[in-house]
LOKE-230766 format. One record per residue (C-alpha): residue number from 1; residue in three letters; x, y, z. Coordinates in steps of 0.25 Angstrom, whole numbers, padded with zeros to 4 digits. Layout:
// residues N
+------+------+-------+-------+-------+
: resi : resn :    px :    py :    pz :
+------+------+-------+-------+-------+
:  NUM :  ALA :     X :     Y :     Z :
...
+------+------+-------+-------+-------+
//
This chain:
// residues 261
+------+------+-------+-------+-------+
: resi : resn :    px :    py :    pz :
+------+------+-------+-------+-------+
:    1 :  MET :  0121 :  0151 : -0426 :
:    2 :  THR :  0126 :  0137 : -0423 :
:    3 :  LEU :  0123 :  0138 : -0408 :
:    4 :  ILE :  0109 :  0142 : -0411 :
:    5 :  LEU :  0107 :  0130 : -0421 :
:    6 :  HIS :  0113 :  0120 : -0410 :
:    7 :  LYS :  0103 :  0126 : -0400 :
:    8 :  PHE :  0091 :  0124 : -0410 :
:    9 :  ILE :  0095 :  0110 : -0413 :
:   10 :  LEU :  0096 :  0107 : -0398 :
:   11 :  LEU :  0083 :  0113 : -0395 :
:   12 :  LEU :  0076 :  0104 : -0406 :
:   13 :  VAL :  0083 :  0091 : -0401 :
:   14 :  THR :  0078 :  0094 : -0387 :
:   15 :  LEU :  0064 :  0097 : -0391 :
:   16 :  CYS :  0063 :  0084 : -0399 :
:   17 :  LEU :  0068 :  0076 : -0387 :
:   18 :  PHE :  0059 :  0082 : -0377 :
:   19 :  SER :  0047 :  0081 : -0386 :
:   20 :  SER :  0049 :  0067 : -0389 :
:   21 :  PRO :  0040 :  0056 : -0382 :
:   22 :  LEU :  0052 :  0052 : -0373 :
:   23 :  TYR :  0051 :  0065 : -0366 :
:   24 :  GLY :  0039 :  0073 : -0367 :
:   25 :  SER :  0027 :  0066 : -0374 :
:   26 :  THR :  0028 :  0052 : -0368 :
:   27 :  GLU :  0014 :  0052 : -0363 :
:   28 :  ALA :  0008 :  0057 : -0376 :
:   29 :  ALA :  0015 :  0046 : -0384 :
:   30 :  GLU :  0011 :  0035 : -0374 :
:   31 :  GLU : -0003 :  0040 : -0374 :
:   32 :  SER : -0004 :  0039 : -0389 :
:   33 :  SER : -0010 :  0027 : -0396 :
:   34 :  ASP :  0004 :  0021 : -0398 :
:   35 :  GLY :  0008 :  0023 : -0383 :
:   36 :  GLU :  0012 :  0009 : -0381 :
:   37 :  ALA :  0020 :  0009 : -0394 :
:   38 :  PHE :  0027 :  0021 : -0388 :
:   39 :  CYS :  0031 :  0014 : -0375 :
:   40 :  ASN :  0035 :  0002 : -0382 :
:   41 :  SER :  0044 :  0009 : -0392 :
:   42 :  CYS :  0054 :  0010 : -0380 :
:   43 :  HIS :  0049 :  0000 : -0370 :
:   44 :  GLU :  0050 : -0012 : -0380 :
:   45 :  LYS :  0054 : -0023 : -0369 :
:   46 :  GLN :  0042 : -0019 : -0360 :
:   47 :  ALA :  0033 : -0018 : -0372 :
:   48 :  ALA :  0037 : -0033 : -0376 :
:   49 :  ALA :  0035 : -0037 : -0361 :
:   50 :  ILE :  0021 : -0032 : -0359 :
:   51 :  ALA :  0016 : -0036 : -0373 :
:   52 :  GLY :  0021 : -0051 : -0370 :
:   53 :  GLU :  0018 : -0052 : -0355 :
:   54 :  GLY :  0011 : -0040 : -0351 :
:   55 :  LEU : -0003 : -0046 : -0348 :
:   56 :  ALA : -0012 : -0035 : -0342 :
:   57 :  HIS : -0001 : -0025 : -0342 :
:   58 :  GLN : -0001 : -0026 : -0357 :
:   59 :  ALA : -0016 : -0029 : -0359 :
:   60 :  GLU : -0022 : -0018 : -0351 :
:   61 :  LEU : -0011 : -0008 : -0349 :
:   62 :  THR : -0003 :  0002 : -0358 :
:   63 :  CYS :  0011 :  0007 : -0354 :
:   64 :  ARG :  0005 :  0020 : -0349 :
:   65 :  HIS : -0004 :  0013 : -0339 :
:   66 :  CYS :  0008 :  0010 : -0331 :
:   67 :  HIS :  0019 :  0019 : -0336 :
:   68 :  HIS :  0015 :  0034 : -0334 :
:   69 :  GLY :  0025 :  0043 : -0341 :
:   70 :  HIS :  0039 :  0040 : -0345 :
:   71 :  LYS :  0053 :  0043 : -0340 :
:   72 :  PRO :  0060 :  0053 : -0339 :
:   73 :  LYS :  0047 :  0061 : -0337 :
:   74 :  SER :  0041 :  0051 : -0328 :
:   75 :  PHE :  0050 :  0042 : -0319 :
:   76 :  ASP :  0038 :  0035 : -0312 :
:   77 :  ASN :  0032 :  0028 : -0323 :
:   78 :  ILE :  0033 :  0013 : -0318 :
:   79 :  PRO :  0021 :  0011 : -0309 :
:   80 :  ALA :  0020 :  0002 : -0297 :
:   81 :  CYS :  0013 : -0011 : -0299 :
:   82 :  HIS :  0003 : -0009 : -0288 :
:   83 :  LEU : -0003 :  0003 : -0295 :
:   84 :  CYS : -0011 : -0007 : -0304 :
:   85 :  HIS : -0009 : -0020 : -0297 :
:   86 :  GLU : -0017 : -0020 : -0283 :
:   87 :  GLY : -0027 : -0028 : -0275 :
:   88 :  LYS : -0018 : -0040 : -0273 :
:   89 :  THR : -0008 : -0044 : -0262 :
:   90 :  HIS :  0002 : -0047 : -0274 :
:   91 :  TYR :  0001 : -0032 : -0278 :
:   92 :  ASN :  0007 : -0027 : -0265 :
:   93 :  GLN :  0021 : -0032 : -0268 :
:   94 :  LEU :  0031 : -0021 : -0268 :
:   95 :  GLN :  0040 : -0026 : -0278 :
:   96 :  CYS :  0032 : -0031 : -0290 :
:   97 :  LEU :  0044 : -0032 : -0299 :
:   98 :  ASN :  0050 : -0043 : -0290 :
:   99 :  CYS :  0042 : -0053 : -0298 :
:  100 :  HIS :  0035 : -0045 : -0309 :
:  101 :  ARG :  0048 : -0040 : -0315 :
:  102 :  ASP :  0042 : -0034 : -0328 :
:  103 :  PRO :  0028 : -0027 : -0327 :
:  104 :  HIS :  0027 : -0029 : -0342 :
:  105 :  ARG :  0027 : -0044 : -0340 :
:  106 :  PRO :  0019 : -0044 : -0326 :
:  107 :  MET :  0018 : -0059 : -0325 :
:  108 :  GLN :  0032 : -0063 : -0329 :
:  109 :  ILE :  0036 : -0065 : -0314 :
:  110 :  LYS :  0050 : -0067 : -0309 :
:  111 :  LEU :  0051 : -0070 : -0295 :
:  112 :  PRO :  0062 : -0065 : -0286 :
:  113 :  LYS :  0072 : -0075 : -0280 :
:  114 :  LYS :  0065 : -0076 : -0266 :
:  115 :  ALA :  0050 : -0072 : -0269 :
:  116 :  HIS :  0040 : -0075 : -0258 :
:  117 :  ALA :  0031 : -0063 : -0254 :
:  118 :  GLU :  0029 : -0059 : -0269 :
:  119 :  CYS :  0024 : -0073 : -0272 :
:  120 :  MET :  0015 : -0074 : -0259 :
:  121 :  ALA :  0008 : -0061 : -0264 :
:  122 :  CYS :  0001 : -0070 : -0275 :
:  123 :  HIS :  0003 : -0084 : -0270 :
:  124 :  HIS : -0003 : -0082 : -0256 :
:  125 :  PRO : -0010 : -0095 : -0254 :
:  126 :  GLN :  0004 : -0102 : -0256 :
:  127 :  GLY :  0010 : -0093 : -0246 :
:  128 :  LEU : -0001 : -0096 : -0236 :
:  129 :  ASP :  0002 : -0111 : -0238 :
:  130 :  LEU :  0017 : -0109 : -0235 :
:  131 :  ALA :  0014 : -0101 : -0223 :
:  132 :  GLN :  0003 : -0110 : -0217 :
:  133 :  ASP :  0009 : -0123 : -0220 :
:  134 :  GLN :  0024 : -0122 : -0216 :
:  135 :  SER :  0034 : -0131 : -0223 :
:  136 :  TYR :  0048 : -0129 : -0229 :
:  137 :  HIS :  0041 : -0123 : -0241 :
:  138 :  SER :  0036 : -0111 : -0232 :
:  139 :  GLN :  0051 : -0107 : -0230 :
:  140 :  LEU :  0053 : -0105 : -0244 :
:  141 :  VAL :  0050 : -0093 : -0253 :
:  142 :  CYS :  0042 : -0095 : -0265 :
:  143 :  THR :  0053 : -0094 : -0275 :
:  144 :  ASP :  0061 : -0105 : -0268 :
:  145 :  CYS :  0051 : -0114 : -0276 :
:  146 :  HIS :  0045 : -0105 : -0286 :
:  147 :  ALA :  0057 : -0099 : -0293 :
:  148 :  GLU :  0049 : -0093 : -0304 :
:  149 :  HIS :  0034 : -0089 : -0304 :
:  150 :  ARG :  0025 : -0101 : -0306 :
:  151 :  PHE :  0036 : -0110 : -0305 :
:  152 :  MET :  0032 : -0123 : -0298 :
:  153 :  PRO :  0044 : -0132 : -0293 :
:  154 :  GLU :  0043 : -0147 : -0292 :
:  155 :  CYS :  0042 : -0151 : -0277 :
:  156 :  MET :  0053 : -0162 : -0280 :
:  157 :  SER :  0063 : -0151 : -0284 :
:  158 :  CYS :  0064 : -0149 : -0269 :
:  159 :  HIS :  0057 : -0162 : -0263 :
:  160 :  LYS :  0059 : -0176 : -0264 :
:  161 :  SER :  0047 : -0185 : -0268 :
:  162 :  HIS :  0041 : -0194 : -0256 :
:  163 :  ALA :  0042 : -0206 : -0265 :
:  164 :  SER :  0045 : -0210 : -0279 :
:  165 :  GLU :  0031 : -0211 : -0283 :
:  166 :  ILE :  0028 : -0196 : -0279 :
:  167 :  THR :  0032 : -0187 : -0291 :
:  168 :  GLU :  0032 : -0172 : -0292 :
:  169 :  GLN :  0018 : -0172 : -0297 :
:  170 :  ASP :  0013 : -0179 : -0284 :
:  171 :  CYS :  0019 : -0169 : -0274 :
:  172 :  GLN :  0007 : -0160 : -0273 :
:  173 :  THR : -0003 : -0172 : -0272 :
:  174 :  CYS :  0001 : -0170 : -0257 :
:  175 :  HIS :  0009 : -0157 : -0255 :
:  176 :  ALA :  0005 : -0143 : -0258 :
:  177 :  PRO :  0018 : -0135 : -0261 :
:  178 :  HIS :  0015 : -0123 : -0252 :
:  179 :  LYS :  0011 : -0132 : -0240 :
:  180 :  PRO :  0018 : -0145 : -0242 :
:  181 :  LEU :  0016 : -0151 : -0229 :
:  182 :  GLU :  0001 : -0150 : -0229 :
:  183 :  ILE : -0001 : -0163 : -0237 :
:  184 :  LEU : -0014 : -0163 : -0245 :
:  185 :  PHE : -0018 : -0174 : -0255 :
:  186 :  SER : -0022 : -0168 : -0268 :
:  187 :  SER : -0029 : -0181 : -0273 :
:  188 :  THR : -0037 : -0192 : -0267 :
:  189 :  GLU : -0028 : -0201 : -0276 :
:  190 :  THR : -0015 : -0198 : -0269 :
:  191 :  PRO : -0008 : -0212 : -0269 :
:  192 :  THR : -0003 : -0218 : -0256 :
:  193 :  GLU :  0011 : -0218 : -0262 :
:  194 :  PHE :  0011 : -0203 : -0259 :
:  195 :  CYS :  0008 : -0205 : -0244 :
:  196 :  THR :  0017 : -0217 : -0241 :
:  197 :  PRO :  0031 : -0210 : -0242 :
:  198 :  CYS :  0027 : -0201 : -0230 :
:  199 :  HIS :  0019 : -0212 : -0223 :
:  200 :  ALA :  0028 : -0224 : -0224 :
:  201 :  GLU :  0024 : -0230 : -0211 :
:  202 :  ALA :  0009 : -0230 : -0215 :
:  203 :  ALA :  0012 : -0235 : -0228 :
:  204 :  LEU :  0020 : -0247 : -0223 :
:  205 :  LEU :  0009 : -0251 : -0213 :
:  206 :  LEU : -0002 : -0251 : -0224 :
:  207 :  THR :  0007 : -0259 : -0234 :
:  208 :  ALA :  0009 : -0269 : -0223 :
:  209 :  SER : -0006 : -0269 : -0220 :
:  210 :  ARG : -0016 : -0280 : -0224 :
:  211 :  ARG : -0028 : -0271 : -0222 :
:  212 :  ARG : -0036 : -0263 : -0232 :
:  213 :  HIS : -0030 : -0250 : -0228 :
:  214 :  ARG : -0018 : -0254 : -0236 :
:  215 :  GLU : -0026 : -0253 : -0249 :
:  216 :  LEU : -0030 : -0238 : -0246 :
:  217 :  LYS : -0024 : -0226 : -0251 :
:  218 :  CYS : -0019 : -0217 : -0240 :
:  219 :  LEU : -0029 : -0206 : -0245 :
:  220 :  GLU : -0041 : -0215 : -0243 :
:  221 :  CYS : -0038 : -0213 : -0228 :
:  222 :  HIS : -0030 : -0201 : -0227 :
:  223 :  ALA : -0038 : -0191 : -0236 :
:  224 :  GLN : -0029 : -0180 : -0231 :
:  225 :  HIS : -0014 : -0180 : -0226 :
:  226 :  GLY : -0014 : -0183 : -0211 :
:  227 :  SER : -0029 : -0187 : -0210 :
:  228 :  VAL : -0032 : -0200 : -0203 :
:  229 :  PRO : -0046 : -0205 : -0205 :
:  230 :  ALA : -0054 : -0211 : -0194 :
:  231 :  CYS : -0055 : -0226 : -0196 :
:  232 :  ARG : -0070 : -0226 : -0194 :
:  233 :  SER : -0071 : -0217 : -0206 :
:  234 :  CYS : -0069 : -0229 : -0214 :
:  235 :  HIS : -0071 : -0241 : -0205 :
:  236 :  GLY : -0083 : -0236 : -0196 :
:  237 :  GLU : -0083 : -0244 : -0183 :
:  238 :  PRO : -0080 : -0258 : -0188 :
:  239 :  HIS : -0079 : -0264 : -0174 :
:  240 :  ALA : -0089 : -0266 : -0162 :
:  241 :  GLU : -0093 : -0253 : -0155 :
:  242 :  ALA : -0087 : -0258 : -0142 :
:  243 :  MET : -0073 : -0259 : -0149 :
:  244 :  HIS : -0074 : -0245 : -0155 :
:  245 :  VAL : -0078 : -0240 : -0141 :
:  246 :  LYS : -0066 : -0247 : -0135 :
:  247 :  PHE : -0056 : -0243 : -0146 :
:  248 :  PRO : -0061 : -0230 : -0152 :
:  249 :  GLU : -0047 : -0229 : -0160 :
:  250 :  CYS : -0046 : -0239 : -0171 :
:  251 :  ASN : -0031 : -0239 : -0170 :
:  252 :  SER : -0032 : -0244 : -0156 :
:  253 :  CYS : -0033 : -0258 : -0163 :
:  254 :  HIS : -0029 : -0255 : -0177 :
:  255 :  ILE : -0016 : -0249 : -0175 :
:  256 :  SER : -0015 : -0241 : -0188 :
:  257 :  ALA : -0024 : -0239 : -0200 :
:  258 :  HIS : -0011 : -0242 : -0208 :
:  259 :  ASN : -0009 : -0255 : -0201 :
:  260 :  LEU : -0022 : -0263 : -0198 :
:  261 :  ASN : -0015 : -0276 : -0197 :
+------+------+-------+-------+-------+
//
């Protein structure tokens, strides 16, 4: 009699366990009106993450959109990112979790120690600049400068200023970080003091000059770095025609635009 009773109790326990949502009726419970609450009752950490920083994953999806079935009944219930995310080069990355560590917080990005290809998938223009305008920066990987996503280092954390007048805020007046050797003036008001540290000889000649050129800013003649205007663009032909024919190059007599003495 005791043996029969034990078997009966064991049968009841087995029926209760395998008829519970954890085993046999997971899908039915998830598809009910309180399906999200059902998932959240066990997955509290994930529920808090997606509620706080889930963005479109929280606003447009439910758990069942991504997770079909539940272990142990379904072992393949974590989908590949590219099943939803497609159409951009960035989505061709094989290891999405290298940067997007938690899909429930998709934009909380933590970069690997040496990330480059992952970054280039989104930041393609910067990659082209580094490749086409070779400098020491081209030999670095992205995380050598950008230790965290969106972190912008100060230029002077690696580079010394050209002069005491030039501060961190002035660096990008002339230099673009991803092509630093292509010097482009970002403002027509760039002061002469930014030019003289590199062009000291021209600066000394102008300082010693008694002519009107010394009163001009560098950018009034050199609109772009390296550009040298024709004297006639300002002065026309101030001498007799025969002299211009004999001396077509102004510097034949006027040794240098920076030294007209």
